[in-house]
C-alpha positions in Angstrom: 123.2 87.9 87.4 119.9 86.0 87.3 121.1 84.0 90.1 121.1 87.2 92.5 117.8 88.1 94.4 115.7 91.2 92.1 115.0 94.0 94.7 113.0 96.8 93.3 113.5 100.9 94.5 110.2 103.0 94.3 111.6 106.1 93.3 115.0 107.4 92.5 115.4 110.1 94.9 117.3 110.5 98.0 116.7 107.6 99.8 115.9 106.0 96.5 119.6 106.5 95.7 120.7 105.4 98.5 119.1 102.5 99.3 118.9 100.9 95.4 123.3 101.8 95.7 124.0 100.6 99.1 122.1 97.3 97.7 123.8 96.8 94.7 127.2 96.4 96.8 126.2 94.1 99.1 125.4 91.7 96.1 122.1 92.5 95.5 120.6 92.8 91.8 118.3 96.3 91.8 115.6 98.4 89.6 115.0 101.6 90.2 111.3 102.8 88.7 111.0 106.2 88.9 108.2 108.2 87.3 110.7 111.3 85.9 112.7 111.7 83.3 115.8 111.7 85.2 116.9 110.2 88.5 117.3 112.8 92.2 113.3 113.5 93.0 112.2 116.6 94.2 115.5 117.4 96.1 117.7 116.7 93.1 115.7 117.6 90.1 117.6 118.7 86.9 116.5 120.3 83.8 115.6 118.6 81.4 119.0 118.1 78.6 117.8 119.9 75.9 117.7 123.1 78.2 121.6 123.1 77.8 122.2 124.6 81.5 125.3 125.4 81.9 125.3 125.8 85.6 122.8 123.4 87.3 124.8 123.3 90.1 124.1 127.0 90.7 120.1 125.6 91.6 121.2 123.4 94.7 122.9 123.6 97.7 125.1 120.3 99.0 125.5 119.5 95.3 128.8 117.7 95.9 126.4 115.6 97.6 124.4 114.8 94.5 128.0 114.1 92.3 129.0 111.1 94.5 125.2 109.6 93.9 125.1 110.1 90.4 128.5 109.6 90.1 127.9 105.3 91.9 124.6 104.9 89.5 126.4 105.9 86.4 129.2 102.8 88.0 126.2 100.6 88.7 124.8 101.1 86.0 127.5 100.2 83.6 128.3 97.1 85.3 124.7 96.2 85.6 124.3 95.8 88.4 121.7 98.4 89.0 118.6 99.7 86.2 116.4 102.2 86.4 114.1 102.4 84.8 112.7 106.6 84.2 109.0 107.7 82.8 107.6 104.6 84.5 104.3 105.7 86.9 104.1 102.8 89.8 100.0 102.0 90.3 100.0 99.3 92.3 102.4 96.8 93.7 100.7 93.2 94.3 102.3 90.4 96.8 101.6 86.8 96.6 100.1 85.6 99.7 102.0 85.3 102.6 101.5 85.3 106.3 99.6 89.0 106.8 101.0 91.3 108.7 99.5 92.9 112.1 97.5 95.7 109.6 96.1 93.0 107.1 95.0 90.2 110.0 92.9 93.4 110.9 91.4 94.0 108.0 90.9 90.6 106.6 91.1 88.2 109.5 93.8 85.4 110.6 94.0 83.2 107.3 97.4 82.7 104.7 95.9 84.9 102.0 96.1 88.5 101.5 93.0 89.6 100.4 92.6 90.5 96.6 95.7 88.4 95.1 96.6 84.8 94.2 97.9 81.9 96.4 102.2 81.6 95.6 103.0 79.2 93.6 105.9 76.5 94.6 108.1 78.5 91.9 107.9 81.6 93.1 108.5 81.1 96.6 110.3 83.6 98.2 113.6 83.5 99.6 113.9 83.4 103.5 116.0 85.9 105.5 117.9 85.2 108.6 115.7 86.6 111.4 113.7 88.3 108.6 111.1 85.9 108.4 109.9 85.4 104.2 110.1 87.3 101.8 107.5 87.7 98.8 107.1 87.1 95.7 106.0 90.9 94.4 104.7 92.0 90.7 105.4 96.0 90.8 102.4 97.5 88.0 103.4 101.0 86.1 102.1 102.6 83.6 104.9 103.8 80.7 105.6 107.4 79.7 104.2 111.1 80.4 100.7 109.5 78.6 100.6 106.8 80.9 98.4 104.5 79.0 100.8 101.3 78.3 101.4 99.3 81.0 104.4 97.2 82.4 104.7 94.7 84.9 108.0 93.8 87.0 109.0 90.8 89.1 111.1 91.4 92.2 112.0 89.2 95.3 111.7 92.3 97.4 110.3 96.0 96.9 111.8 99.2 99.3 109.3 102.0 98.4 111.1 105.5 98.4 107.7 107.4 97.2 108.8 110.7 99.0 106.1 113.6 100.0 103.4 115.8 98.4 103.0 119.0 99.8 100.4 120.1 102.4 97.8 122.4 100.2 95.5 124.8 102.5 93.2 127.1 101.1 92.7 130.5 101.8 90.3 133.4 99.6 91.9 133.6 96.0 94.0 130.1 96.2 92.3 129.4 92.8 93.9 132.5 91.6 96.4 132.0 88.1 99.5 132.8 89.6 99.5 131.4 93.1 101.3 128.1 93.2 102.6 125.8 95.7 105.8 126.3 96.7 106.9 122.9 95.5 106.1 123.5 92.1 107.2 126.8 92.2 111.4 125.1 92.6 109.8 122.6 90.7 109.8 125.0 87.4 112.5 126.6 88.2 114.5 123.6 88.8 113.3 121.5 85.8 112.8 123.9 83.9 114.9 126.2 84.5 111.6 128.7 84.2 110.8 131.7 86.1 107.1 131.5 87.7 106.5 134.9 87.8 108.7 138.1 88.6 107.7 140.0 91.5 106.8 136.7 93.8 105.9 136.0 97.8 106.7 133.3 98.8 105.1 132.9 102.3 103.8 129.5 104.4 105.2 127.4 106.4 108.4 125.1 107.1 112.1 124.2 106.0 110.9 124.7 102.2 110.6 128.1 102.5 114.2 129.0 102.5 115.7 127.8 100.0 112.1 128.4 97.8 113.4 131.6 98.2 116.9 132.2 97.8 116.3 130.4 94.5 113.6 132.4 93.2 115.9 136.2 93.6 119.1 134.4 92.7 117.7 133.1 89.2 116.2 136.9 89.1 113.0 137.1 90.7 112.1 139.9 92.4 111.3 138.6 96.2 108.8 141.2 97.9 108.5 139.0 101.1 108.8 135.6 102.6 106.1 135.3 105.2 106.8 133.1 107.9 103.5 131.6 110.0 106.1 130.3 112.7 108.6 132.4 114.2 112.0 130.1 114.0 113.8 131.5 117.8 110.8 129.2 118.9 113.2 126.3 117.5 116.3 127.3 120.1 113.4 125.7 122.3 112.8 123.1 121.2 114.0 120.0 123.1 117.1 118.8 121.8 116.3 119.8 118.3 119.7 122.2 117.7 121.6 119.9 120.1 120.9 116.8 117.8 122.0 118.7 114.6 124.2 122.1 115.5 125.1 122.4 111.0 121.6 122.9 110.7 121.7 126.1 113.1 124.8 127.0 110.6 122.7 125.7 107.3 119.8 128.4 108.8 122.4 131.3 108.9 123.6 131.0 105.5 120.0 131.1 104.1 119.2 133.9 106.1 122.2 135.7 104.4 121.1 134.7 100.9 117.6 136.7 102.2 119.9 139.3 103.2 122.4 140.0 100.1 119.1 139.9 97.6 116.8 142.4 99.9 114.6 140.1 101.1 111.9 140.9 103.7 111.5 138.1 106.6 108.5 138.8 108.2 108.0 135.8 110.6 104.4 134.9 111.8 103.0 137.0 109.9 100.5 134.8 107.3 98.9 135.1 104.0 95.1 136.2 104.5 93.9 136.7 100.7 94.8 137.2 97.3 93.3 139.8 94.8 93.3 139.9 91.0 90.5 139.9 88.2 92.1 137.3 85.3 95.6 136.5 87.9 96.9 137.5 91.0 97.7 140.9 91.4 98.5 140.7 95.0 97.7 139.6 98.6 97.6 140.4 101.8 99.4 139.3 105.1 99.0 139.8 108.6 100.5 139.5 111.9 100.1 136.9 114.1 99.7 136.5 117.8 100.6 133.8 120.1 97.4 131.8 119.6 98.1 131.5 115.9 95.0 134.4 115.2 95.5 137.7 112.6 96.0 140.3 115.2 93.4 142.9 114.4 94.6 146.2 112.6 97.9 144.4 111.2 97.5 144.1 108.3 98.7 144.9 104.6 99.0 144.3 101.0 101.9 143.4 98.8 102.2 144.0 95.3 102.7 140.3 93.4 101.9 138.6 89.9 103.5 135.8 91.7 102.0 133.9 95.3 104.3 130.4 96.1 102.6 129.2 99.1 103.5 125.7 101.1 102.5 124.5 104.7 104.8 121.5 104.9 104.6 117.7 102.9 102.6 114.9 104.1 104.4 111.3 102.9 103.1 109.4 99.8 101.9 106.1 101.3 99.1 104.5 98.8 101.3 102.5 97.3 102.3 100.6 101.6 98.2 101.3 102.4 97.8 98.9 99.5 100.4 96.4 100.3 98.9 96.4 104.1 101.8 98.1 105.4 100.7 99.6 108.9 101.1 103.6 109.5 102.3 105.7 112.7 99.7 108.4 112.2 100.3 109.7 108.1 103.6 107.7 107.9 104.5 104.1 106.9 105.7 102.6 110.4 109.3 100.3 110.0 111.4 98.6 112.0 115.5 99.7 113.3 116.6 99.1 110.0 113.5 100.5 108.0 111.2 97.1 107.7 107.7 97.4 107.7 105.4 94.6 109.2 105.0 92.9 105.4 107.6 90.4 104.7 109.9 91.7 102.1 108.8 95.4 102.0 111.5 98.2 103.5 110.2 102.0 103.3 112.5 104.9 103.6 112.1 108.6 103.6 109.6 110.9 103.7 107.1 107.8 103.2 107.7 107.1 106.9 108.5 111.0 108.5 109.3 113.8 107.2 112.2 114.5 107.5 114.5 116.4 104.9 116.9 114.7 102.1 120.0 114.0 105.1 117.6 111.9 106.9 116.0 109.8 103.6 120.0 109.2 102.4 120.5 107.8 106.3 117.7 106.1 106.2 118.1 105.3 102.5 121.6 103.4 103.4 120.3 101.4 106.0 117.6 99.4 104.3 119.5 99.0 101.3 121.6 97.3 103.5 118.8 95.2 105.2 116.8 94.6 102.5 120.6 93.1 100.1 121.4 91.0 103.4 118.1 89.6 104.2 117.9 89.0 100.7 120.9 87.2 100.9 119.8 85.0 104.0 122.2 87.0 106.3 121.7 89.6 109.1 122.9 93.1 108.8 126.1 92.7 111.2 126.1 95.5 114.1 128.9 97.1 113.8 127.9 98.3 110.8 124.9 99.8 111.9 125.7 102.1 115.2 127.0 105.3 113.5 124.3 104.9 110.3 121.7 104.5 113.5 123.2 107.4 114.9 123.1 109.6 112.5 119.3 108.8 111.8 118.3 109.4 115.5 119.6 112.6 115.2 118.5 113.7 111.9 114.7 112.5 113.3 115.3 114.6 116.5 115.9 117.6 115.0 112.8 116.6 111.8 110.7 116.2 115.8 111.6 119.9 116.6 111.0 121.3 113.8 107.4 119.5 112.9 106.7 121.3 116.6 107.4 124.9 115.4 107.1 125.1 111.6 102.7 124.0 111.9 100.2 125.8 110.3 98.3 128.9 112.3 95.9 127.5 114.3 93.3 129.4 113.2 93.8 129.0 109.6 90.5 127.2 108.8 88.8 130.3 110.7 89.9 132.6 107.7 88.6 130.5 104.4 84.9 132.4 103.8 82.0 130.2 102.8 82.8 130.9 98.9 86.1 129.5 98.9 86.4 126.4 96.9 88.4 124.2 98.7 88.1 120.7 96.3 88.9 121.9 93.3 89.1 118.9 91.2 84.4 118.9 91.5 84.3 122.9 92.4 83.3 121.9 96.6 83.0 125.2 98.6 84.3 125.6 102.0 80.1 126.4 102.9 79.3 123.4 101.5 81.8 120.8 103.6 80.8 122.4 106.2 77.2 121.9 105.7 77.7 117.9 105.8 78.4 118.6 109.2 76.6 121.3 111.3 73.2 120.2 109.3 73.6 117.4 107.3 75.1 115.5 110.8 78.6 114.5 109.1 81.4 112.7 111.8 83.7 111.9 109.6 86.0 112.9 106.4 83.9 109.3 104.5 80.8 111.2 105.3 81.4 114.2 104.2 82.7 113.2 100.5 79.5 110.9 100.4 77.4 114.5 101.2 79.3 116.9 99.6 82.0 115.3 97.0 84.8 117.0 98.7 87.4 114.5 97.4 85.8 112.7 94.8 87.4 113.9 91.6 91.1 113.2 90.2 93.3 113.2 93.0 90.8 111.0 95.5 91.3 113.8 98.4 94.9 113.7 98.2 95.2 117.5 98.3 92.1 118.2 100.1 91.9 116.3 103.1 93.4 118.3 105.2 91.5 121.0 104.5 87.9 119.2 104.6 89.5 118.0 107.7 90.2 121.4 109.1 86.9 122.9 108.4 85.6 120.1 110.1 86.6 119.3 112.6 86.6 115.6 111.7 89.9 113.7 112.5 91.8 112.9 109.8 91.6 109.5 108.7 93.9 106.8 106.0 92.2 105.8 103.3 93.4 102.3 101.6 92.9 103.7 98.0 93.1 100.2 95.3 95.8 102.0 93.7 98.0 105.0 93.9 97.0 106.7 90.2 94.6 106.9 87.5 95.0 103.5 85.4 93.2 103.2 81.7 90.4 99.5 81.1 92.8 97.9 78.6 95.7 98.4 81.1 93.5 97.2 84.2 92.3 94.3 82.0 95.9 92.7 81.7 97.2 94.2 78.6 101.1 94.8 80.0 104.6 93.8 79.4 106.3 91.7 81.4 109.2 92.4 82.7 111.6 89.6 85.1 114.3 92.4 85.7 116.9 91.0 83.6 115.4 90.5 79.7 113.1 92.5 79.2 111.6 95.5 76.5 113.2 97.9 78.7 116.3 99.6 77.5 119.0 99.8 80.2 118.3 103.8 79.5 114.9 103.5 81.4 113.2 104.8 78.6 109.8 102.2 77.5 110.9 100.9 74.4 108.9 102.4 71.2 107.7 99.9 69.9 105.9 98.9 72.7 105.7 101.8 75.2 103.6 105.2 75.1 105.7 107.7 73.1 108.1 109.6 75.6 108.8 112.9 73.9 107.8 114.8 77.0 109.2 114.5 80.9 107.2 114.1 84.1 107.9 114.6 86.5 107.7 113.1 90.9 107.3 115.5 94.2 106.3 118.1 94.9 103.5 120.1 92.8 102.5 117.2 90.6 99.4 116.0 92.5 97.8 119.9 92.7 98.3 120.2 89.2 95.9 116.7 88.6 93.0 118.8 90.4 91.8 121.5 87.4 88.3 122.5 88.3 86.1 120.3 86.9 84.3 122.4 84.3 87.4 123.2 82.7 88.2 119.5 82.9 85.3 118.7 80.7 86.1 120.9 78.1 89.4 119.6 77.4 87.2 116.1 77.4 84.7 118.4 74.7 88.7 119.5 72.7 89.6 116.0 72.7 86.6 114.1 70.6 
């Protein structure tokens, strides 16, 4: 096995698993690194084993796809062609210097050495693929276990990023009340913990995620008071080529609509939540009808009593690791070519990181990326005849996703309804009024300056959650920020105290759990996917109190 080239796949969702299994079938040794305790990502999130779920398939659609993936993964784990390292939280990927990609040339100027990285040693020189350029030598740095106090460094010949996406969070008056959570967070509680977030739930926002969340909660016993969608799904029929590209998606939507009808869930189209109400916790929301311009229609508001609000406004790609490596972006997504290669040699990307499009698109991109990575690493070019069907499926799914994006956008007037007293940055408790003042009174003209003047985005999540809201409130263009690390890192790990893993013989067991003698306690699991970033955005005073309690 050691003579096979080594590919590290970061992320064990649909894209990561499809890529890993495809690459392994084509002669590459694969290590899948993921933050969750089990493979599957958010889409195939499984209940923890101690919960003893008798019918986990009841929480999922497309269960047969998951069974095929799980079966293939088990077979490759048994043969040793694939390793799965669970509870591994990647905070950085280091690349030994190669010729820089376009994004790096722009940032650092011409030259053979990438900023902040050591020159390549002859012993670790990467393999060269046919027409693919050199692939480098990489080190993937991860934190072990839920406490994330110990580190491991995994060596690889190439890296495939399947880092998924996270929810776009837009504030409104009352959104910080207990009982208000993201739609993905509600889904994660149900799938992973078999827990209902509440008994009387309003599901609101926009986007295709709302349908499985509402139907899943209703099927599990919650009273879904209403599904509040700010877009008009009928507009999808007018989106150029969307339904023509994937007519099966129309049937899928009809099945969800039938489930909503069966559970007697009202579907409020072109409505939005304008305020959440409550004292110690949520007790109701005000919803209002929207006009053609996306603004609230006067006199169209009404109150819905509930104890939980699950709200979501779509997803954003996770690009921190890609940006650290110097990969170029198209807007907010990682830029890739037809083979899912980034412009950094030896780095592929697939799934939501390259553009949010759902699990089917993630699977298609993962298979294309895995085949390409295996071919390039073993010195071959991918055969065109083996790519045609996958390319057609990907093109159709991308066309459908583009049509969906054009319809399911947040309502145009959402920022106008955010009062000055509404907290926007929960980490630093910065209000909308303070953010607006940074522009109107202090002259800020970009997000970085707003951050410096208001502290919005200076907290634990470093703006990952509040940045879209700050951009919408200020009118500043959304800009990508290259962060040195994808998550907070203990100083001891930064000082170099981490285990080494060469991808073959290591201190990590084959089931992916860190060895108890060398890693942090792994009694409790931690997950990836939607909702987890928002959990980090606790108010600053609560965080300070927690620090005091620990002392």
